[in-house]
SEBA-886475 format. One record per residue (C-alpha): residue number from 1; z, x, y. Coordinates in nm, 3 decimals. Layout:
BEGIN
NUM/Z/X/Y
...
//
This chain:
BEGIN
1/0.002/-0.026/-0.001
2/-0.072/0.134/0.362
3/0.184/0.257/0.602
4/0.313/0.085/0.899
5/0.172/0.202/1.248
6/0.236/0.129/1.567
7/0.074/-0.222/1.712
8/0.231/-0.303/2.042
9/0.500/-0.180/2.273
10/0.658/-0.441/2.499
11/0.811/-0.320/2.811
12/1.035/-0.518/3.057
13/1.395/-0.474/2.925
14/1.628/-0.258/3.189
15/1.870/-0.178/2.923
16/1.904/-0.187/2.514
17/1.739/-0.459/2.302
18/2.043/-0.616/2.108
19/1.882/-0.918/1.931
20/1.536/-1.052/1.865
21/1.317/-1.302/1.654
22/0.983/-1.380/1.589
23/0.934/-1.772/1.485
24/0.536/-1.707/1.468
25/0.281/-1.417/1.490
26/0.196/-1.506/1.855
27/0.533/-1.495/1.999
28/0.866/-1.311/2.005
29/1.228/-1.357/2.147
30/1.466/-1.056/2.260
31/1.771/-1.052/2.415
32/1.918/-0.720/2.608
33/2.205/-0.561/2.791
34/2.053/-0.597/3.088
35/2.199/-0.970/3.072
36/1.839/-1.137/3.007
37/1.672/-1.350/2.755
38/1.293/-1.296/2.770
39/0.991/-1.465/2.576
40/0.623/-1.252/2.508
41/0.335/-1.376/2.442
42/0.026/-1.287/2.248
43/-0.275/-1.160/2.461
44/-0.475/-0.985/2.225
45/-0.448/-0.822/1.855
46/-0.240/-0.563/1.952
47/-0.072/-0.655/2.337
48/0.169/-0.899/2.452
49/0.289/-1.005/2.802
50/0.610/-1.105/2.918
51/0.574/-1.489/3.017
52/0.950/-1.632/3.082
53/1.286/-1.448/3.148
54/1.594/-1.660/3.109
55/1.885/-1.611/3.323
56/2.262/-1.744/3.254
57/2.495/-1.473/3.108
58/2.679/-1.271/3.294
59/2.768/-1.014/3.040
60/2.553/-0.838/2.772
61/2.319/-1.068/2.531
62/2.390/-0.965/2.208
63/2.270/-1.240/1.977
64/1.954/-1.490/2.004
65/1.791/-1.761/1.761
66/1.492/-1.996/1.770
67/1.541/-2.373/1.705
68/1.205/-2.505/1.573
69/1.037/-2.794/1.799
70/1.112/-3.128/1.778
71/1.008/-3.481/1.932
72/1.270/-3.385/2.227
73/1.178/-3.012/2.292
74/0.810/-2.988/2.128
75/0.799/-2.605/2.193
76/1.120/-2.559/2.067
77/1.463/-2.412/2.203
78/1.590/-2.041/2.235
79/1.985/-2.018/2.149
80/2.170/-1.684/2.290
81/2.514/-1.542/2.235
82/2.651/-1.322/2.497
83/2.971/-1.090/2.545
84/3.066/-1.355/2.791
85/3.168/-1.555/2.483
86/2.932/-1.869/2.556
87/2.638/-1.969/2.401
88/2.338/-2.056/2.598
89/2.035/-2.320/2.497
90/1.707/-2.273/2.686
91/1.389/-2.501/2.668
92/1.113/-2.254/2.679
93/0.933/-2.551/2.884
94/1.198/-2.631/3.117
95/1.339/-2.383/3.388
96/1.490/-2.030/3.370
97/1.866/-2.168/3.350
98/2.048/-2.308/2.999
99/2.007/-2.644/2.928
100/2.345/-2.632/2.755
101/2.631/-2.421/2.761
102/2.857/-2.406/2.433
103/3.201/-2.300/2.487
104/3.473/-2.234/2.218
105/3.486/-1.873/2.093
106/3.736/-1.657/2.227
107/3.524/-1.330/2.196
108/3.170/-1.179/2.170
109/2.915/-1.388/2.027
110/2.716/-1.136/1.822
111/2.565/-1.308/1.576
112/2.347/-1.677/1.560
113/2.145/-1.863/1.338
114/2.039/-2.251/1.269
115/2.038/-2.448/0.986
116/1.718/-2.636/0.851
117/1.842/-2.961/1.057
118/1.891/-2.762/1.351
119/2.275/-2.697/1.380
120/2.385/-2.352/1.547
121/2.584/-2.128/1.313
122/2.750/-1.852/1.549
123/2.961/-1.513/1.478
124/3.213/-1.377/1.703
125/3.462/-1.071/1.761
126/3.717/-1.381/1.754
127/3.715/-1.350/1.353
128/3.585/-1.646/1.336
129/3.226/-1.839/1.225
130/3.152/-2.192/1.416
131/2.865/-2.436/1.342
132/2.737/-2.664/1.626
133/2.637/-3.022/1.578
134/2.464/-3.209/1.862
135/2.597/-2.916/2.119
136/2.958/-2.992/1.998
137/3.161/-2.742/1.806
138/3.198/-2.923/1.392
139/3.358/-2.699/1.196
140/3.536/-2.333/1.285
141/3.514/-2.081/0.989
142/3.866/-1.931/0.968
143/3.913/-1.645/0.669
144/3.791/-1.302/0.826
145/4.069/-1.072/0.971
146/3.786/-0.838/1.202
147/3.484/-0.953/1.403
148/3.261/-1.159/1.219
149/2.909/-0.946/1.291
150/2.612/-1.162/1.087
151/2.579/-1.501/0.978
152/2.346/-1.629/0.774
153/2.241/-2.004/0.698
154/2.115/-2.075/0.334
155/2.102/-2.487/0.426
156/2.308/-2.702/0.647
157/2.572/-2.656/0.380
158/2.554/-2.306/0.261
159/2.676/-2.046/0.518
160/2.742/-1.654/0.453
161/2.939/-1.446/0.723
162/2.970/-1.063/0.682
163/3.256/-0.917/0.888
164/3.394/-0.591/1.024
165/3.681/-0.638/0.745
166/3.386/-0.535/0.485
167/3.346/-0.880/0.293
168/3.133/-1.141/0.308
169/3.207/-1.519/0.284
170/3.041/-1.799/0.131
171/3.105/-2.135/0.262
172/2.995/-2.483/0.170
173/3.090/-2.746/0.394
174/3.302/-2.559/0.616
175/3.544/-2.452/0.314
176/3.545/-2.067/0.206
177/3.448/-2.064/-0.181
178/3.380/-1.728/-0.274
179/3.468/-1.412/-0.098
180/3.214/-1.099/-0.177
181/3.366/-0.781/-0.163
182/3.220/-0.410/-0.231
183/3.142/-0.280/0.088
184/3.335/0.051/0.254
185/3.243/-0.026/0.585
186/3.164/-0.309/0.808
187/2.894/-0.565/0.729
188/2.646/-0.578/0.996
189/2.387/-0.793/0.901
190/2.247/-0.993/0.594
191/1.918/-1.136/0.438
192/1.869/-1.359/0.182
193/1.689/-1.242/-0.106
194/1.531/-1.518/-0.353
195/1.730/-1.608/-0.699
196/1.941/-1.333/-0.685
197/2.307/-1.437/-0.679
198/2.517/-1.089/-0.714
199/2.456/-0.748/-0.599
200/2.162/-0.591/-0.779
201/2.121/-0.249/-0.571
202/2.241/-0.038/-0.309
203/2.025/0.125/-0.071
204/2.181/0.459/0.058
205/2.131/0.795/0.109
206/1.843/0.777/0.360
207/2.014/0.664/0.691
208/2.261/0.883/0.830
209/2.438/0.654/1.048
210/2.531/0.329/1.119
211/2.281/0.013/0.973
212/2.267/-0.213/1.252
213/2.003/-0.465/1.139
214/1.790/-0.608/0.833
215/1.498/-0.831/0.760
216/1.267/-0.931/0.466
217/0.911/-0.930/0.472
218/0.729/-1.172/0.290
219/0.630/-0.929/-0.004
220/1.011/-0.872/-0.052
221/1.058/-0.543/0.081
222/1.358/-0.497/0.281
223/1.356/-0.357/0.654
224/1.665/-0.175/0.809
225/1.710/-0.026/1.123
226/1.991/0.177/1.245
227/2.169/0.434/1.508
228/1.970/0.715/1.323
229/1.702/0.572/1.579
230/1.488/0.456/1.269
231/1.334/0.226/1.106
232/1.298/0.226/0.719
233/1.089/0.036/0.467
234/1.232/-0.002/0.119
235/1.086/-0.160/-0.206
236/1.230/-0.145/-0.507
237/1.577/0.019/-0.396
238/1.344/0.280/-0.258
239/1.260/0.404/0.092
240/0.921/0.389/0.102
241/0.847/0.436/0.488
242/1.056/0.596/0.805
243/0.951/0.513/1.153
244/1.184/0.770/1.397
245/1.147/0.581/1.754
246/1.233/0.792/2.060
247/1.538/0.661/2.139
248/1.934/0.700/2.032
249/1.982/0.357/1.829
250/1.733/0.091/1.653
251/1.957/-0.227/1.735
252/1.740/-0.477/1.562
253/1.506/-0.538/1.370
254/1.293/-0.847/1.215
255/0.979/-0.962/1.092
256/0.621/-1.160/1.161
257/0.496/-1.435/0.940
258/0.177/-1.191/0.901
259/0.373/-0.927/0.745
260/0.435/-0.685/1.093
261/0.754/-0.567/1.174
262/0.962/-0.597/1.521
263/1.224/-0.326/1.641
264/1.442/-0.332/1.938
265/1.594/-0.004/2.048
266/1.864/0.162/2.272
267/1.552/0.259/2.548
268/1.493/-0.122/2.628
269/1.145/-0.125/2.446
270/1.039/-0.352/2.181
271/0.744/-0.225/1.924
272/0.540/-0.376/1.721
273/0.447/-0.199/1.351
274/0.162/-0.363/1.135
275/-0.076/-0.234/0.822
276/-0.353/-0.436/0.929
277/-0.593/-0.228/1.086
278/-0.707/-0.487/1.303
279/-0.384/-0.516/1.495
280/-0.308/-0.096/1.510
281/-0.269/0.031/1.863
282/-0.546/0.218/2.036
283/-0.546/0.563/1.957
284/-0.396/0.697/2.309
285/-0.120/0.444/2.266
286/-0.047/0.610/1.906
287/-0.075/0.948/2.061
288/0.167/0.890/2.296
289/0.414/0.714/2.107
290/0.405/1.027/1.847
291/0.485/1.276/2.172
292/0.749/1.112/2.244
293/0.898/1.065/1.912
294/0.815/1.460/1.894
295/0.992/1.520/2.213
296/1.303/1.366/2.180
297/1.591/1.560/2.175
298/1.802/1.522/1.864
299/2.166/1.585/1.910
300/2.304/1.833/1.637
301/2.583/1.626/1.548
302/2.376/1.368/1.349
303/2.298/1.655/1.155
304/2.568/1.908/1.080
305/2.642/2.257/1.232
306/2.332/2.484/1.201
307/2.299/2.884/1.195
308/1.951/2.934/1.364
309/1.935/3.288/1.183
310/1.961/3.081/0.848
311/1.687/2.858/0.922
312/1.294/2.907/0.766
313/1.028/2.935/1.012
314/0.682/2.747/1.026
315/0.606/2.859/0.686
316/0.840/2.582/0.552
317/0.574/2.340/0.654
318/0.326/2.443/0.420
319/0.564/2.332/0.125
320/0.503/1.986/0.021
321/0.805/1.749/0.084
322/1.000/1.591/-0.222
323/1.008/1.241/-0.121
324/0.860/1.014/0.188
325/1.102/1.042/0.481
326/1.266/1.318/0.401
327/1.348/1.571/0.705
328/1.387/1.939/0.752
329/1.481/2.205/1.013
330/1.268/2.472/1.119
331/1.305/2.776/1.352
332/1.017/2.763/1.617
333/1.075/3.107/1.843
334/1.374/3.028/1.973
335/1.379/2.624/1.913
336/1.456/2.399/1.647
337/1.264/2.134/1.541
338/1.288/1.847/1.301
339/1.015/1.767/1.081
340/0.953/1.444/0.869
341/0.775/1.410/0.541
342/0.472/1.171/0.506
343/0.388/1.047/0.167
344/0.088/0.858/0.305
345/-0.034/1.122/0.523
346/0.065/1.414/0.270
347/0.188/1.594/0.574
348/0.516/1.726/0.800
349/0.532/1.552/1.143
350/0.736/1.639/1.391
351/1.006/1.396/1.494
352/1.214/1.573/1.747
353/1.378/1.910/1.909
354/1.717/2.001/1.785
355/1.911/2.023/2.145
356/2.305/2.055/2.124
357/2.340/2.257/1.904
358/2.314/2.537/1.722
359/2.659/2.697/1.570
360/3.030/2.655/1.726
361/3.118/2.670/2.089
362/2.766/2.583/2.232
363/2.677/2.323/2.492
364/2.545/1.952/2.406
365/2.301/1.763/2.575
366/2.361/1.386/2.634
367/2.152/1.224/2.894
368/1.964/1.528/3.004
369/2.302/1.709/3.071
370/2.495/1.955/2.954
371/2.843/1.907/2.813
372/3.122/2.063/2.622
373/3.177/1.755/2.381
374/2.989/1.448/2.304
375/3.278/1.245/2.129
376/3.222/0.950/1.908
377/3.484/0.664/2.032
378/3.562/0.369/1.814
379/3.665/0.093/2.053
380/3.765/-0.094/1.782
381/3.685/-0.467/1.636
382/3.414/-0.303/1.401
383/3.232/-0.176/1.693
384/3.006/0.117/1.621
385/3.123/0.435/1.823
386/2.980/0.525/2.158
387/2.864/0.827/2.258
388/3.125/0.951/2.528
389/3.054/1.293/2.719
390/3.299/1.505/2.856
391/3.322/1.891/2.988
392/3.689/2.050/2.985
393/3.691/2.072/3.352
394/3.690/1.740/3.384
395/4.005/1.507/3.420
396/3.989/1.288/3.119
397/4.071/1.026/3.296
398/3.790/1.035/3.527
399/3.555/1.045/3.233
400/3.729/0.767/3.046
401/3.648/0.573/3.359
402/3.271/0.671/3.404
403/3.267/0.583/3.011
404/3.426/0.224/3.059
405/3.197/0.153/3.339
406/2.861/0.264/3.157
407/2.909/0.103/2.890
408/3.121/-0.250/3.033
409/3.405/-0.196/2.826
410/3.727/-0.369/2.914
411/3.958/-0.190/3.145
412/4.253/-0.194/2.911
413/4.068/0.092/2.701
414/4.137/0.333/2.977
415/4.458/0.519/2.849
416/4.330/0.521/2.450
417/3.991/0.685/2.563
418/4.178/0.929/2.773
419/4.422/0.994/2.493
420/4.137/1.061/2.276
421/3.981/1.313/2.477
422/4.309/1.519/2.555
423/4.380/1.529/2.214
424/4.043/1.619/2.081
425/3.962/1.822/2.327
426/4.288/2.031/2.301
427/4.331/2.394/2.366
428/4.171/2.401/2.696
429/4.312/2.387/3.057
430/4.205/2.045/3.200
431/4.027/2.023/3.591
432/4.282/1.839/3.771
433/4.180/1.503/3.951
434/4.263/1.176/4.061
435/4.466/0.963/3.846
436/4.444/0.553/3.819
437/4.709/0.371/3.819
438/4.686/-0.009/3.671
439/4.914/-0.245/3.915
440/4.994/-0.472/3.623
441/5.048/-0.363/3.264
442/4.796/-0.067/3.091
443/4.780/-0.270/2.787
444/4.528/-0.508/2.606
445/4.867/-0.770/2.484
446/4.938/-1.037/2.789
447/5.279/-0.929/2.879
448/5.353/-1.076/3.195
449/5.704/-0.976/3.202
450/5.626/-0.640/3.157
451/5.695/-0.308/3.381
452/5.497/-0.131/3.617
453/5.478/0.195/3.713
454/5.286/0.217/4.041
455/5.221/0.539/4.141
456/4.984/0.712/4.393
457/4.623/0.607/4.321
458/4.552/0.968/4.400
459/4.817/1.133/4.242
460/4.781/1.407/3.999
461/4.818/1.337/3.596
462/5.146/1.296/3.450
463/5.196/1.544/3.156
464/5.376/1.267/2.973
465/5.220/1.118/2.669
466/5.268/0.751/2.822
467/5.057/0.725/3.114
468/5.077/0.342/3.275
469/4.736/0.371/3.377
470/4.421/0.147/3.516
471/4.199/0.053/3.765
472/4.094/-0.251/3.927
473/3.796/-0.375/3.700
474/3.595/-0.517/3.963
475/3.553/-0.230/4.228
476/3.574/0.130/4.217
477/3.823/0.382/4.342
478/3.876/0.422/4.701
479/3.798/0.769/4.881
480/4.097/1.017/4.868
481/4.307/0.891/5.196
482/4.331/1.167/5.475
483/4.622/0.982/5.652
484/4.985/1.059/5.612
485/5.132/0.842/5.346
486/5.409/0.711/5.576
487/5.169/0.549/5.816
488/4.908/0.351/5.592
489/4.815/0.074/5.681
490/4.606/-0.077/5.394
491/4.750/-0.347/5.195
492/4.861/-0.278/4.849
493/4.753/-0.554/4.635
494/4.731/-0.644/4.220
495/4.389/-0.710/4.063
496/4.423/-0.547/3.741
497/4.442/-0.821/3.439
498/4.339/-0.886/3.106
499/4.155/-1.246/3.166
500/4.063/-1.305/2.848
501/4.428/-1.236/2.713
502/4.533/-1.472/3.026
503/4.348/-1.751/2.895
504/4.414/-1.716/2.548
505/4.781/-1.769/2.609
506/4.721/-2.111/2.816
507/4.478/-2.217/2.508
508/4.749/-2.150/2.307
509/5.020/-2.339/2.487
510/4.783/-2.619/2.520
511/4.765/-2.666/2.124
512/5.121/-2.626/2.103
513/5.155/-2.911/2.356
514/4.858/-3.130/2.180
515/5.022/-3.105/1.866
516/5.330/-3.276/1.988
517/5.236/-3.530/2.181
518/4.849/-3.545/2.213
519/4.897/-3.847/2.452
520/5.060/-3.639/2.703
521/4.923/-3.629/3.069
522/5.013/-3.230/3.065
523/4.763/-3.151/2.807
524/4.468/-2.987/2.931
525/4.156/-3.213/2.884
526/3.838/-3.014/2.749
527/3.690/-3.071/3.097
528/3.976/-2.839/3.252
529/3.980/-2.613/2.958
530/3.602/-2.534/3.020
531/3.661/-2.507/3.440
532/3.921/-2.195/3.345
533/3.600/-2.050/3.197
534/3.400/-2.084/3.486
535/3.678/-1.980/3.679
536/3.673/-1.669/3.455
537/3.347/-1.596/3.525
538/3.414/-1.631/3.870
539/3.659/-1.355/3.903
540/3.448/-1.147/3.674
541/3.158/-1.156/3.903
542/3.269/-1.316/4.255
543/2.935/-1.278/4.395
544/2.804/-1.473/4.183
545/2.955/-1.781/4.382
546/3.017/-2.053/4.107
547/3.213/-2.369/4.169
548/3.583/-2.263/4.097
549/3.749/-2.571/4.276
550/3.819/-2.753/3.978
551/3.947/-2.428/3.790
552/4.211/-2.422/4.070
553/4.313/-2.775/4.027
554/4.371/-2.702/3.663
555/4.588/-2.377/3.765
556/4.800/-2.637/3.996
557/4.849/-2.859/3.710
558/4.949/-2.556/3.494
559/5.159/-2.413/3.736
560/5.342/-2.743/3.831
561/5.328/-3.006/3.543
562/5.382/-2.759/3.256
563/5.753/-2.627/3.191
564/5.850/-2.343/3.391
565/5.870/-2.132/3.054
566/5.495/-2.204/3.023
567/5.382/-2.183/3.374
568/5.317/-1.817/3.413
569/4.942/-1.780/3.281
570/4.864/-2.050/3.562
571/5.065/-1.850/3.852
572/4.866/-1.545/3.708
573/4.532/-1.662/3.740
574/4.669/-1.813/4.085
575/4.776/-1.437/4.145
576/4.384/-1.331/4.098
577/4.220/-1.627/4.280
578/4.358/-1.556/4.605
579/4.192/-1.253/4.619
580/3.832/-1.347/4.586
581/3.810/-1.708/4.758
582/4.002/-1.884/5.059
583/4.061/-2.188/4.843
584/4.416/-2.125/4.750
585/4.526/-2.005/5.075
586/4.376/-2.306/5.252
587/4.569/-2.554/5.021
588/4.817/-2.803/5.148
589/4.946/-3.107/4.995
590/5.283/-3.348/5.086
591/5.511/-3.064/5.025
592/5.333/-2.796/5.211
593/5.069/-2.502/5.198
594/5.028/-2.229/4.972
595/5.349/-2.053/5.052
596/5.557/-2.338/4.961
597/5.323/-2.437/4.635
598/5.383/-2.085/4.527
599/5.752/-2.085/4.584
600/5.805/-2.398/4.389
601/5.610/-2.369/4.101
602/5.741/-1.980/4.069
603/6.069/-2.089/4.091
604/6.189/-1.860/4.333
605/6.368/-2.078/4.525
606/6.610/-2.132/4.210
607/6.769/-1.799/4.233
608/7.172/-1.800/4.328
609/7.421/-1.493/4.345
610/7.665/-1.628/4.157
611/7.441/-1.651/3.799
612/7.233/-1.391/3.630
613/6.881/-1.512/3.616
614/6.647/-1.585/3.310
615/6.359/-1.431/3.167
616/6.139/-1.716/3.272
617/6.294/-1.689/3.640
618/6.209/-1.326/3.642
619/5.875/-1.347/3.536
620/5.737/-1.655/3.750
621/5.869/-1.484/4.068
622/5.744/-1.155/3.965
623/5.397/-1.319/3.973
624/5.464/-1.528/4.269
625/5.563/-1.238/4.481
626/5.233/-1.070/4.373
627/5.032/-1.381/4.478
628/5.225/-1.371/4.839
629/5.112/-0.958/4.870
630/4.741/-1.071/4.752
631/4.706/-1.333/5.057
632/4.752/-1.049/5.270
633/4.392/-0.943/5.167
634/4.244/-1.230/5.290
635/4.226/-1.369/5.673
636/4.372/-1.724/5.576
637/4.635/-1.581/5.416
638/4.783/-1.369/5.637
639/4.749/-1.678/5.860
640/4.956/-1.900/5.631
641/5.233/-1.583/5.560
642/5.255/-1.462/5.901
643/5.397/-1.834/5.984
644/5.636/-1.820/5.642
645/5.740/-1.480/5.674
646/6.082/-1.574/5.761
647/6.120/-1.846/5.466
648/5.975/-1.551/5.258
649/6.203/-1.291/5.357
650/6.511/-1.525/5.299
651/6.432/-1.573/4.943
652/6.364/-1.216/4.846
653/6.732/-1.152/4.998
654/6.922/-1.303/4.713
655/6.655/-1.141/4.444
656/6.718/-0.768/4.433
657/7.079/-0.736/4.325
658/7.019/-1.001/4.071
659/6.806/-0.801/3.855
660/6.644/-0.517/3.709
661/6.287/-0.600/3.709
662/6.129/-0.392/3.989
663/5.803/-0.536/4.020
664/5.877/-0.657/4.324
665/5.717/-0.546/4.684
666/5.744/-0.616/5.051
667/5.476/-0.630/5.238
668/5.353/-0.574/5.626
669/5.224/-0.807/5.844
670/5.223/-0.891/6.223
671/5.588/-1.014/6.231
672/5.827/-1.136/6.548
673/6.147/-0.960/6.598
674/6.363/-1.181/6.397
675/6.127/-1.134/6.079
676/6.124/-0.748/6.119
677/6.495/-0.700/6.186
678/6.520/-0.930/5.844
679/6.282/-0.698/5.678
680/6.457/-0.364/5.763
681/6.817/-0.520/5.679
682/6.648/-0.623/5.319
683/6.549/-0.293/5.289
684/6.840/-0.138/5.373
685/7.023/-0.375/5.144
686/6.807/-0.261/4.860
687/6.783/0.105/4.956
688/7.180/0.114/4.907
689/7.192/0.079/4.544
690/6.813/0.139/4.442
691/6.783/0.426/4.213
692/6.404/0.337/4.068
693/6.193/0.623/4.245
694/5.907/0.435/4.284
695/6.115/0.137/4.413
696/6.281/0.323/4.679
697/5.923/0.522/4.740
698/5.737/0.208/4.843
699/6.051/0.038/5.012
700/6.073/0.368/5.249
701/5.691/0.324/5.323
702/5.756/-0.025/5.455
703/6.085/0.061/5.630
704/5.904/0.367/5.831
705/5.642/0.074/5.932
706/5.880/-0.177/5.987
707/6.060/0.079/6.220
708/5.758/0.139/6.390
709/5.659/-0.231/6.454
710/5.997/-0.267/6.573
711/5.922/0.028/6.855
712/5.609/-0.164/6.952
713/5.822/-0.512/6.984
714/6.115/-0.327/7.185
715/5.831/-0.147/7.413
716/6.035/0.152/7.302
717/5.744/0.364/7.420
718/5.675/0.273/7.786
719/6.081/0.302/7.803
720/6.067/0.649/7.675
721/5.717/0.767/7.901
722/5.967/0.636/8.173
723/6.261/0.864/8.089
724/5.996/1.179/8.039
725/5.897/1.136/8.361
726/6.264/1.134/8.473
727/6.378/1.401/8.278
728/6.137/1.681/8.388
729/6.289/1.975/8.316
730/6.558/1.867/8.065
731/6.520/2.065/7.757
732/6.713/1.892/7.512
733/6.600/1.511/7.627
734/6.213/1.635/7.590
735/6.301/1.759/7.258
736/6.424/1.429/7.135
737/6.103/1.295/7.351
738/5.904/1.486/7.148
739/6.031/1.344/6.825
740/6.024/1.021/6.910
741/5.706/0.990/7.023
742/5.609/1.167/6.673
743/5.778/0.896/6.506
744/5.621/0.583/6.680
//
């Protein structure tokens, strides 16, 4: 049988192509990390054009499926799943926006399939699979202990799921009937081989890295794609062809009804390969593809350490290979090349240059730049390792933060990644650089009452192995300040959070309330839960300008109607929303403005000098005060705080000596004289007994600013100026005047 050759190249995506489907010979559907879904239509035997781009997701689009035409949708529907935890449904003939959005998963939707009757099957990092009928969740398949990487529908009632827990589960009518074991690593994809009910063969010793995707040709041959940048064709358990790509990874493969192969890779390109001479690409396109492959840099860590002086020279290419796809390294002058044997052509084909390489202690190349290390970072949940470049002169936290931004990972991974770098690059003197301080928790568990280590955002890294570090997940760090510490005029705010964990906590509490009394008005409706999902999207990307009024209304319900012990996730969402929307700051009801609302919902007015506070009092008060702090970030918040400053200071005063939780912050504004004196008196009371260095540090900064503001209110500067004129040659008075001028 003839070999596959390049037929067409589909270029348009701006990042990795993560999933694709080809329901017919004439169109292809693809999804990408660029957050789009695209439709490609054939215009000739070896060419396609992009005919439509679908929008609607605000994170990577990692899975895609196609629902065949019916009476209502004559061109069919495209289904897409995303890291934003939603499933979108697009009508090919309608607009670029989804006609439906299915909400229910609490993790990345990484796999999709459809049943013969049009039911949707989805798999997620939340360890579940779901079956959707008429756009509603019908079943949740719970049984895996790790991410569900693959779902496969055999018929309307029979589903298979593959997971990072290394198992495959068979489900009938929503019930688990069999668990298949045998894999020694995560199961990334499933395909159906007719008339086979057990493991009949194992395909191995060819792919050198993770296998990400599988498909079946009409001939029964198996197609696989993986991290080793190759697509492989298997027949009777043997690899009969290997197609290398000029990319780091081949994320997805599929087959067309005509027997052509489609691949999507990390370079953002979709490629089609064919055995039909009529559909082979033009000669210049073939040659260009071969050159790209041959010039592609192969990381030596995919091959192992190589001693250049022990490699054979070009004469090794005169000896025929032992099997199709065999790869050998040869020394050509000062370079090392990789060559692959092709049985069909009876020749060795160059597939790349080995670049980071040869022997211990050599620099490695990543994205065209040299590094001392290129680590494989395992981010958990069965996710394949990502490449993390690092130089020994880098600050581990800087490198970790750049890695998080580049791969759009949760901010909570910062500590783990930095610690990984430190441990695995031991023995070097690491360069110093800025440390980032997480103003909330620094862990991936939702702990609203956890302590906060708020150090300067530009202090040197601690030598401790326990670092409470993080950064605002929406903005990059500010430039290094040049002003004095004690004359800081910038507001401190609390931006860090794990939104998904907050939503999970709300869902958990709501579920408990529903089980106790489904008719209780305090139980959140599906519409209210959806409003929180939309609110989460807005907080992750405020530039989208999504409607979040209903989300704010749901926060109010949680923060007032739920028991005080259950309110904290609602108050926490309010604390975040205040930063990006004027809606909370403008809120007023019969009991007053947003300040009064926070005081009542967070129970800040329930403290007493005569009794020890409860845990819920401490947590709710901490979050309420953080909401006050964040109000300073917007004009509307400043206005309302100025009117309520005396009330807030009065409420804070009894708190200091009643709690060991120092996650509290006094803030500056443009107060009147009485309020300024109140603030200074409260700070003095705090500093008289405080031992926590961080609280002392922040309080002294605030006290310094308050003293300066008091000097302005009392017109000290003009008084000193007048005295200076009269003192003239009085040395000791001029000395004191100089010190006063420096202070104010």
